[in-house]
Steps between C-alpha positions, in 0.01 A plus 500: 500500500207717618416514870150542631500758768249536773423820679476409875288679750797703628569628158807291429555265210626151508557218249206259521729248328746519798233403754329223298786240538551594866137438581490176292813385675361577841186302443709208361741505804209482724351212312161664446261498213373836361174429673659416833726808483211723411290360797788549749540867387128578480511581132354341181673234290477742203697758681777240580486393126534870383791557743689191378449570138618859536160644403480701823702539813408511869481839674757582760259390768439165333878458448554563877226235574669260264845552670347453845320183386814355349719602801260317738581186280872553498527651146673833480378735229595847592529590131118513502525800726745691287439693178841413352612146396721324759612137545300295745705449830551144613248371751577560859679224681325346803693349781374211708596479861 
C-alpha cells in the first residue's frame, strides 16, 4: 500500500491517510455536517472534504485549532497535534457536585 506524504510547513512529513479518519471521526462525534464543521472552523467545505478524503492534511496550526475546537466540546484529539500515530485517549471524565 502506498502512502501519500504531505510536506508540512515545518518541513516534517506526515501520513495524510492517518489524519483523514481522525478528522472524519471528530466531525461525526460532534454530529456536524461538513458544511457546519467548515463554518465553525472558518474554512471551506471543500477543505474539509479534501481532509476527510486524504487528499490533503491540515497544517500544524489548523490541527491545533481542530484540537481546541474539539476539546471545547469534550472530544479529546491530541493525536492531531502529534506527527506520529497514537491512540486517542478516552474523553475526560466530568464530575457533578
